[in-house]
VEXDREN-2710 file (C-alpha; in Angstrom, 1 decimal):
% VEXDREN-2710
k/r/px/py/pz
1/MET/-34.1/16.2/6.0
2/GLY/-35.6/12.4/5.5
3/ALA/-34.4/9.5/4.9
4/ILE/-35.4/8.9/1.4
5/PHE/-34.7/12.4/0.5
6/ARG/-31.3/11.8/1.9
7/TRP/-30.6/8.7/0.1
8/ILE/-31.7/10.3/-3.4
9/ARG/-29.6/13.1/-2.9
10/ASP/-27.0/10.6/-2.3
11/LEU/-27.8/8.6/-5.5
12/TRP/-27.6/11.8/-7.4
13/LEU/-24.1/12.9/-6.0
14/GLY/-22.4/9.3/-6.7
15/ARG/-22.1/8.7/-3.2
16/ARG/-24.7/5.3/-3.1
17/GLN/-22.2/3.3/-5.9
18/LEU/-21.2/0.8/-2.7
19/GLY/-23.8/1.1/-1.0
20/GLN/-24.6/2.1/2.9
21/THR/-21.9/2.9/5.0
22/VAL/-21.5/1.9/8.6
23/GLU/-18.1/2.5/10.6
24/ARG/-17.0/0.9/13.6
25/ALA/-14.1/3.3/16.1
26/ALA/-10.6/1.7/16.2
27/ALA/-10.5/-0.6/19.3
28/THR/-7.3/-2.4/20.6
29/MET/-6.9/-6.2/19.6
30/THR/-5.8/-8.2/22.2
31/GLY/-7.7/-11.2/22.0
32/VAL/-8.0/-14.0/19.2
33/THR/-11.5/-12.8/17.7
34/TYR/-14.2/-10.6/17.7
35/SER/-16.9/-9.1/16.4
36/LEU/-16.6/-6.0/13.9
37/PHE/-20.1/-5.8/12.6
38/THR/-23.4/-7.5/13.2
39/VAL/-25.6/-8.4/10.4
40/SER/-29.7/-9.0/11.5
41/GLY/-33.0/-8.7/9.8
42/GLY/-31.5/-10.6/6.7
43/ARG/-28.4/-11.4/4.3
44/ILE/-26.6/-8.6/2.6
45/LEU/-24.2/-8.0/0.1
46/VAL/-20.7/-6.6/1.4
47/THR/-19.3/-4.1/-1.5
48/GLN/-16.1/-2.7/0.2
49/ILE/-14.5/-3.4/3.7
50/LEU/-11.8/-1.3/4.5
51/GLY/-9.5/-1.4/7.6
52/GLU/-7.0/1.8/8.4
53/VAL/-4.4/1.0/10.7
54/GLU/-4.6/3.2/14.0
55/VAL/-1.9/1.6/15.8
56/SER/0.5/-0.1/14.6
57/PRO/1.0/-3.7/15.9
58/VAL/4.1/-5.1/17.3
59/GLY/5.3/-8.7/17.1
60/ALA/4.5/-10.8/14.0
61/VAL/0.4/-10.6/13.8
62/THR/-1.4/-12.5/11.1
63/ILE/-5.1/-11.1/10.4
64/SER/-8.6/-11.9/8.8
65/LEU/-12.1/-11.8/8.3
66/GLN/-15.0/-14.5/9.0
67/ALA/-18.7/-14.4/8.6
68/ASP/-20.2/-16.0/11.4
69/PRO/-23.9/-16.5/10.7
70/THR/-26.2/-16.8/13.5
71/ASP/-27.6/-20.4/11.5
72/GLY/-25.3/-21.9/9.6
73/THR/-21.6/-22.7/9.3
74/THR/-18.7/-20.0/9.7
75/ARG/-16.6/-19.4/6.4
76/ALA/-13.3/-17.0/5.7
77/MET/-14.1/-13.8/3.8
78/CYS/-10.3/-13.8/3.5
79/ALA/-7.2/-15.6/4.0
80/GLY/-4.7/-14.4/6.9
81/LEU/-2.4/-11.1/6.6
82/LEU/0.9/-11.0/8.2
83/VAL/1.1/-7.4/9.5
84/THR/4.0/-6.8/11.7
85/ALA/5.3/-4.1/9.0
86/TYR/1.7/-1.8/9.1
87/ALA/2.3/1.5/10.1
88/ILE/-0.5/4.1/11.2
89/GLY/-2.7/5.1/8.0
90/ASP/-1.7/1.6/6.0
91/LEU/-5.2/0.6/4.6
92/LEU/-6.7/-3.2/4.7
93/GLY/-9.0/-4.7/2.7
94/ILE/-10.4/-8.2/0.6
95/THR/-10.7/-9.0/-2.8
96/GLY/-13.9/-11.1/-2.2
97/VAL/-12.2/-14.2/-2.6
98/ASN/-12.1/-16.2/0.6
99/THR/-9.2/-18.0/-0.2
100/ASP/-7.4/-14.7/-1.1
101/ALA/-5.4/-12.8/1.6
102/MET/-6.1/-9.5/2.6
103/ILE/-4.9/-7.1/0.6
104/PRO/-2.7/-5.3/0.2
105/PRO/0.0/-7.6/0.6
106/ALA/3.2/-4.9/1.7
107/ALA/2.1/-1.9/4.1
108/SER/0.7/0.4/1.9
109/GLY/-1.6/3.8/2.4
110/VAL/-3.3/2.4/-0.9
111/VAL/-5.6/-0.8/-1.0
112/GLU/-7.5/-2.2/-4.6
113/ALA/-11.1/-1.9/-4.2
114/GLN/-13.0/-5.2/-3.7
115/THR/-13.4/-7.0/-7.2
116/MET/-16.5/-9.1/-6.0
117/GLY/-19.3/-9.3/-3.2
118/VAL/-20.2/-11.5/-0.4
119/ILE/-23.1/-12.0/0.8
120/VAL/-23.4/-12.5/4.1
121/GLN/-25.8/-14.0/6.6
122/GLU/-27.6/-12.7/9.5
123/GLY/-25.0/-12.9/12.2
124/THR/-21.3/-11.1/13.1
125/ILE/-18.2/-10.1/10.9
126/ASP/-15.2/-11.1/12.9
127/LEU/-11.7/-10.1/13.1
128/LEU/-9.6/-13.5/13.8
129/ASN/-6.3/-12.3/15.0
130/ASP/-2.9/-13.6/16.6
131/ILE/-2.3/-10.2/18.4
132/LEU/-0.4/-10.4/21.5
133/ASP/0.8/-6.7/21.5
134/ALA/-1.6/-3.9/21.1
135/GLY/-2.7/-3.3/17.8
136/SER/-5.5/-1.0/16.5
137/ILE/-7.5/-0.9/13.4
138/LYS/-10.3/1.2/12.5
139/TRP/-12.7/-0.3/9.7
140/THR/-15.4/0.7/7.6
141/LEU/-18.1/-1.6/5.7
142/LYS/-19.8/-0.8/2.6
143/TRP/-22.6/-2.7/2.4
144/VAL/-26.5/-3.2/0.2
145/PRO/-29.7/-4.9/1.4
146/ILE/-30.8/-8.1/-0.1
147/ASP/-33.3/-9.1/2.1
148/GLU/-36.1/-6.4/3.1
149/GLY/-34.9/-5.5/7.0
150/ALA/-31.4/-6.4/6.8
151/SER/-29.5/-4.1/8.7
152/VAL/-25.7/-3.6/10.3
153/ALA/-24.5/-2.3/13.1
154/ALA/-20.8/-1.7/14.6
155/ALA/-19.9/-4.4/17.3
END
């Protein structure tokens, strides 16, 4: 089945409202900053970014997301959130306002949808954390290309 046909079928079935999907498998978070997704070929609009806790972090752990362009200035996509009490299966997201903390503010198996899109240039979307003990989060990115040829891959 061709890519165009799949896209039309998905559009018809209502699967393309938030754009294309890229998933990043869960990985142990022990560093301060690491890349989740790589944006190449042009700018994109992030319509939703969703994290799911796979291994609960231990200790006082604060995480946030940032866009780190190849050319330009790094900028926060959200403010930090203390995720110490989050359990396996709890969800994380952002509002789209870079000064708002990652949501939800308390451990939960549900999360509000992103209310504003975030435009990201070529570069990376990074997770910032102060994790000293192992924790793991699986990430899903929904996005729409702004520039022809833009693409996203799990880092």
